[in-house]
Steps between C-alpha positions, in 0.01 A plus 500: 500500500762657726797284606395503869151376412650224287714385795199499733299301246782247453546459875126447555490247216796310641352490851163377379663235282701378798192490723638770728829312503326201653470654845201440721446543873445178693511373858646190662218268617462147632841464665365473854579680824806292588667486157654724234487494120854464368610774263762327281775629274354308203187312391528165676575315822869469409561874533623673815250649744528879507236578762195357678167675438204476741134502398386850412828615344428739213690424180530620142468204263703502181526211255411140589659184362429128532784283630451125549122542493499778763413864425756744644463877494770761515399748771635799689400632839250781448666713770858406401505435122873427496429182698385253237498133409264214416213343696255222431186645342292269723548751782407818314161668521316510168743289299 
C-alpha cells in the first residue's frame, strides 16, 4: 500500500472511531418567543453566559456531559463555529 493510501485509511479509521468527532447538527427548540437559551462557558449554571440563543438557531453539537443530573452539550454556532460553549440538552432538537 502506498504511504498516501495508508494515511487516508488511518484518517478514515480515526474519524469513524470518534463518531465523526462527535459533531451533529441540531437546532435550538422550546425556548419560547420572548426568551433566549443561554450559551455558557462551561457545563452548568455556575458558568458565565456567553450569548443568548433564540429558537431556531442552528448549532453543531459536540460532546455532552452530565453535571448535577443535567445533560449539557458543547455546541458551536453553525454559521460562526468559533462561537462555542455549553447549553442544556433539553433545548436541542433530536437530543
